[in-house]
C-alpha positions, -999 to 999 in steps of 0.1 A, spaced: -656 157 510 -655 189 492 -659 192 457 -636 209 436 -659 233 422 -675 246 452 -689 288 459 -673 316 474 -691 316 505 -685 352 506 -688 365 478 -715 384 479 -701 409 510 -671 410 482 -691 430 456 -708 451 485 -679 481 485 -700 502 506 -706 485 537 -694 496 572 -659 496 578 -668 475 608 -684 446 591 -652 447 562 -631 442 593 -652 419 607 -654 397 577 -616 402 565 -600 370 579 -624 351 566 -624 366 532 -587 355 531 -594 324 546 -620 318 516 -594 332 489 -571 305 500 -590 275 503 -601 286 463 -561 283 457 -547 260 483 -524 230 471 -548 199 457 -573 224 439 -585 227 408 -558 250 390 -582 276 369 -549 277 338 -558 250 330 -586 240 305 -620 249 318 -617 256 352 -587 226 358 -603 203 338 -604 189 303 -625 161 286 -618 152 248 -639 127 223 -614 110 204 -622 108 165 -663 114 182 -658 85 196 -663 69 232 -628 67 248 -602 72 276 -572 73 290 -551 46 305 -514 67 313 -500 96 308 -462 110 302 -447 143 303 -431 158 271 -402 177 282 -414 209 268 -444 204 291 -466 189 271 -493 165 282 -494 131 259 -523 110 270 -528 71 255 -560 49 258 -589 37 235 -610 54 212 -640 27 197 -619 2 190 -590 14 189 -559 28 208 -552 65 208 -532 90 214 -540 126 227 -514 157 228 -522 184 246 -502 218 251 -491 228 287 -528 247 289 -547 218 284 -560 227 247 -552 208 214 -516 202 204 -526 202 167 -491 200 158 -497 164 165 -517 136 146 -550 157 131 -559 180 155 -544 167 183 -556 131 180 -541 99 169 -553 65 164 -541 30 161 -558 -5 143 -545 -34 142 -568 -65 133 -599 -37 129 -609 -54 166 -601 -39 198 -572 -26 209 -561 -10 239 -535 10 250 -523 3 289 -490 25 294 -463 47 273 -428 55 275 -414 82 259 -379 78 240 -344 97 246 -356 108 207 -386 120 211 -400 85 198 -429 76 217 -440 39 225 -473 26 234 -480 -11 248 -517 -26 254 -531 -56 234 -553 -60 202 -575 -83 193 -580 -102 159 -548 -118 150 -543 -154 144 -543 -161 183 -553 -124 199 -557 -109 221 -523 -105 225 -496 -80 236 -490 -53 210 -469 -24 208 -467 5 183 -440 33 179 -443 69 166 -427 101 163 -430 127 176 -457 143 155 -475 112 158 -468 92 125 -459 56 128 -428 48 132 -421 22 98 -391 8 113 -403 -9 139 -414 -40 138 -442 -46 110 -452 -11 96 -447 6 130 -463 -24 151 -454 -54 168 -477 -81 186 -466 -109 203 -487 -145 219 -471 -163 247 -490 -199 247 -519 -196 223 -543 -174 247 -558 -144 265 -525 -119 264 -526 -83 274 -499 -55 281 -503 -31 312 -470 -11 313 -438 -7 291 -403 9 306 -375 18 285 -337 5 297 -306 28 290 -295 3 262 -328 9 238 -349 -19 246 -379 -20 254 -397 -37 287 -435 -47 286 -451 -66 313 -488 -79 320 -510 -116 317 -510 -147 296 -535 -172 295 -522 -209 292 -488 -215 307 -480 -252 308 -513 -258 291 -538 -244 320 -564 -221 316 -548 -200 343 -533 -165 342 -496 -157 351 -473 -127 353 -455 -123 316 -428 -101 304 -416 -92 272 -382 -80 261 -379 -60 229 -352 -42 211 -347 -11 201 -363 -21 164 -393 -40 183 -383 -76 177 -384 -101 206 -346 -101 227 -336 -136 223 -311 -132 253 -343 -125 278 -359 -156 292 -376 -182 266 -369 -163 230 -375 -132 247 -409 -138 268 -410 -154 309 -441 -161 328 -445 -162 364 -473 -180 386 -475 -168 426 -504 -197 430 -528 -220 417 -555 -192 409 -544 -164 383 -520 -141 387 -519 -101 366 -491 -81 362 -500 -47 362 -470 -18 363 -433 -27 359 -402 -3 371 -366 -6 361 -339 -11 391 -296 -9 387 -281 -34 370 -306 -42 346 -334 -56 370 -367 -56 363 -391 -48 395 -431 -61 385 -460 -55 406 -499 -71 400 -518 -91 421 -518 -133 433 -548 -148 440 -550 -176 461 -570 -206 467 -605 -188 473 -617 -152 473 -582 -138 486 -560 -122 463 -527 -104 474 -496 -76 460 -474 -94 446 -445 -83 434 -415 -102 415 -382 -92 404 -359 -111 374 -324 -107 369 -312 -90 335 -316 -121 314 -350 -128 330 -342 -151 359 -356 -149 387 -338 -123 411 -331 -145 446 -316 -116 465 -350 -99 464 -378 -120 491 -354 -151 489 -367 -165 454 -375 -133 433 -410 -130 447 -426 -112 472 -466 -114 485 -482 -87 511 -516 -97 526 -538 -66 540 -560 -78 571 -593 -81 545 -578 -109 527 -582 -91 491 -561 -68 481 -544 -58 441 -517 -35 431 -519 -17 404 -487 5 405 -453 14 416 -425 43 419 -389 41 434 -379 68 457 -342 82 459 -337 59 487 -344 28 469 -374 18 487 -403 4 467 -440 19 469 -466 0 457 -502 21 457 -535 -3 449 -566 -12 469 -580 -37 496 -615 -48 497 -634 -53 527 -665 -81 518 -699 -67 520 -689 -31 534 -660 -11 516 -628 -7 494 -600 19 504 -567 28 487 -537 5 499 -500 11 499 -472 -8 507 -433 5 510 -410 -22 503 -370 -22 512 -345 -29 486 -341 -69 491 -381 -71 494 -390 -66 528 -414 -45 541 -402 -10 554 -417 -8 590 -413 29 591 -440 33 570 -477 34 577 -480 4 600 -460 -16 598 -452 -7 560 -486 -7 548 -512 23 546 -547 17 541 -570 48 532 -603 55 533 -611 83 506 -644 87 502 -664 64 524 -673 39 502 -658 23 473 -618 37 465 -593 22 442 -555 33 438 -547 29 403 -518 55 397 -488 67 414 -462 90 416 -436 114 440 -438 145 445 -413 170 467 -399 160 499 -405 129 488 -445 130 494 -463 102 474 -496 110 451 -526 83 447 -547 85 419 -577 65 415 -615 63 417 -639 71 447 -675 64 452 -689 90 464 -724 102 482 -739 108 446 -744 75 435 -713 74 412 -673 74 411 -652 103 405 -614 110 405 -601 108 434 -566 119 441 -548 117 478 -513 130 487 -490 110 517 -462 123 531 -424 103 527 -440 78 561 -471 76 548 -494 94 565 -524 118 545 -506 149 536 -529 174 555 -517 204 538 -531 193 508 -571 196 499 -596 179 522 -570 164 551 -549 149 522 -575 142 493 -594 159 468 -622 144 447 -629 156 408 -661 151 393 -667 154 350 -701 152 346 -721 138 374 -710 100 358 -690 76 366 -654 90 365 -623 73 370 -586 88 371 -561 58 357 -528 76 351 -509 106 372 -477 131 368 -464 155 386 -456 185 362 -416 203 369 -439 232 385 -451 208 409 -482 209 396 -505 173 394 -519 159 363 -545 133 366 -561 112 336 -591 89 327 -622 85 321 -656 103 322 -686 92 308 -713 120 293 -747 131 308 -765 105 294 -736 73 302 -740 68 263 -702 77 251 -674 87 277 -645 110 270 -604 111 276 -607 132 308 -577 152 326 -578 171 358 -544 191 372 -540 206 406 -525 234 421 -488 231 439 -474 257 456 -440 264 455 -437 278 492 -441 237 498 -408 232 482 -391 251 504 -360 257 483 -359 276 452 -356 269 417 -319 272 407 -307 269 369 -275 267 357 -265 265 316 -231 265 300 -231 290 278 -193 297 272 -173 284 248 -155 254 262 -123 239 245 -130 218 218 -107 185 210 -92 149 215 -88 156 252 -109 161 276 -125 195 282 -138 209 314 -156 237 327 -158 241 365 -185 261 378 -203 265 414 -240 255 415 -251 273 446 -239 305 435 -265 300 401 -291 327 399 -328 318 394 -345 333 366 -370 324 345 -364 305 312 -364 320 275 -355 297 250 -380 270 251 -376 258 278 -335 264 287 -317 293 297 -302 314 275 -310 324 237 -272 323 228 -264 289 204 -226 275 221 -221 242 216 -195 222 229 -179 194 212 -156 161 225 -140 142 194 -142 104 193 -132 91 228 -128 123 242 -153 138 267 -165 167 280 -168 169 321 -184 198 341 -179 199 380 -201 219 400 -203 227 440 -229 218 456 -238 233 484 -270 204 496 -277 170 484 -310 173 466 -326 163 434 -320 179 401 -330 179 367 -303 178 338 -311 185 303 -292 198 266 -294 196 234 -272 173 218 -261 159 182 -236 125 180 -222 118 146 -226 126 112 -247 117 86 -236 84 72 -216 71 101 -227 37 118 -245 41 148 -228 66 173 -240 68 209 -238 94 238 -235 84 273 -240 109 304 -225 97 339 -240 120 363 -251 111 400 -240 76 398 -257 68 369 -253 64 330 -280 74 304 -269 66 268 -284 85 243 -287 68 201 -280 85 171 -291 53 152 -329 66 157 -326 98 141 -339 102 104 -305 124 100 -275 115 124 -263 153 120 -298 165 133 -303 181 173 -319 162 190 -339 172 229 -329 150 255 -355 146 283 -349 161 317 -325 136 336 -337 129 373 -309 129 394 -296 127 430 -268 147 436 -244 144 470 -231 178 486 -195 184 477 -180 191 443 -195 166 418 -191 158 382 -213 155 352 -196 137 323 -204 135 286 -189 104 269 -186 98 227 -193 58 230 -186 57 190 -162 62 168 -172 103 161 -175 141 178 -204 143 206 -220 177 204 -238 196 232 -257 227 231 -276 249 264 -268 219 290 -290 231 315 -288 217 356 -320 226 376 -328 217 414 -357 211 426 -374 204 454 -360 179 480 -374 146 482 
């Protein structure tokens, strides 16, 4: 397995310009091959940090990343722990700290003076940051813990109590591992809770909260649900939302003895088990070794569900493990072998922890791999859409990254808009006395995409009024060009208005069905009005943006990029006011991305 930093074997020859022409001709093909090897898909990105890697000792304490989120402007938000506290660090695109966030780019949050940990992070449409994890030291703790922050890293005092929320299930051990945001603004947190029905076992635990951090009493039992798979301990690791407000949660189910399986459960919008999934709402998947744990989940545009984790072979090794499911919870036999994939990354103990979708339906898994050096390193593998290792990526579909020679592990992964892969986790220093927030960024070549990026701006005035405004254009004729104005094409500040029940409708002629990103700046309502909302309907999906979360209802807000899939032919994008006042839009951008 190759390392990320490796010498060019032809460097000495390249410096000897006076070599004979015959020798130069002989070496030329090999020189080109070596140069390509240094900058191929999966290699570390030399424009990021130091040689593609960034480490941060948050507040000078031992620290590590649990999850990542990407901002619309390309900045990277990492959450995890620093000493006994929850920690957040925001980085610029080049990996340098974003000093406009917190203190020098860093924020730490304490709950009760004892150990707190972040498990997951999600960004709200208004730019606020919701972090979920666990807090120890309360009356019952450790408990589910959440904190919400403004864009600048300060706590949002309108959320919970002073910006923080804790939730106990049965008076025992509770830990939140992931968080998701519903279109309504409600927040779903998943993890594990001990003590259901007076037992000492651990079960899947799910809590749903209102936009203001209060338990949503319309969900489950007072806002909480627990689910047992077996007589042993079960734990939820990740969550993804499905149409109709359904909630899909994945993790591990421990049966009698040492066996553990992939475990999935799908809930209806009110917290009941969904009988259309697996027959009773629950699915378990056994791997050949009898020991497997699921750590993350994504949903492909087709609606199929990909789950990643690990499978352990007692006494021998541990490998990356993936499974793909149909919408009804049945394994998809067209993926891997019978719906399952097992990958030996470095020949010993490998664990897949984080999952993301790449271009053309490819799948990226990040985690850790125990190497010949006797230490764990970052491990990233990329698969084709049907579950085979992508041989065009790294070394046979796999890449290993070491930081300081200690045991490193990636816990989060994200795909930037330019296709580059960011993995985040923890890396101890050479003395193993403390660990650091650790990031690595890997290259992606645009030729992998097979299609240029297209961008369309609505930069002409559209008629305002109470009626329906419409502007028709042909997307297939849009020209590709560089962004000029904070990530949006066009610097002119035109905006479009739909008064009260009015709407703005944009029709585009799409040559080929593909994925797009829709971005815009918006303003809803006027100061002093009740909570107003903007609804965007595109590609058969609805996205709601609420003005009530804003400090001033009259301010402009930057939307996150909305990932949508548009079919071929004429498609409609509609912006509606669903409150009592007007909707303003500015610099609407529709960007074609690599086909999935």
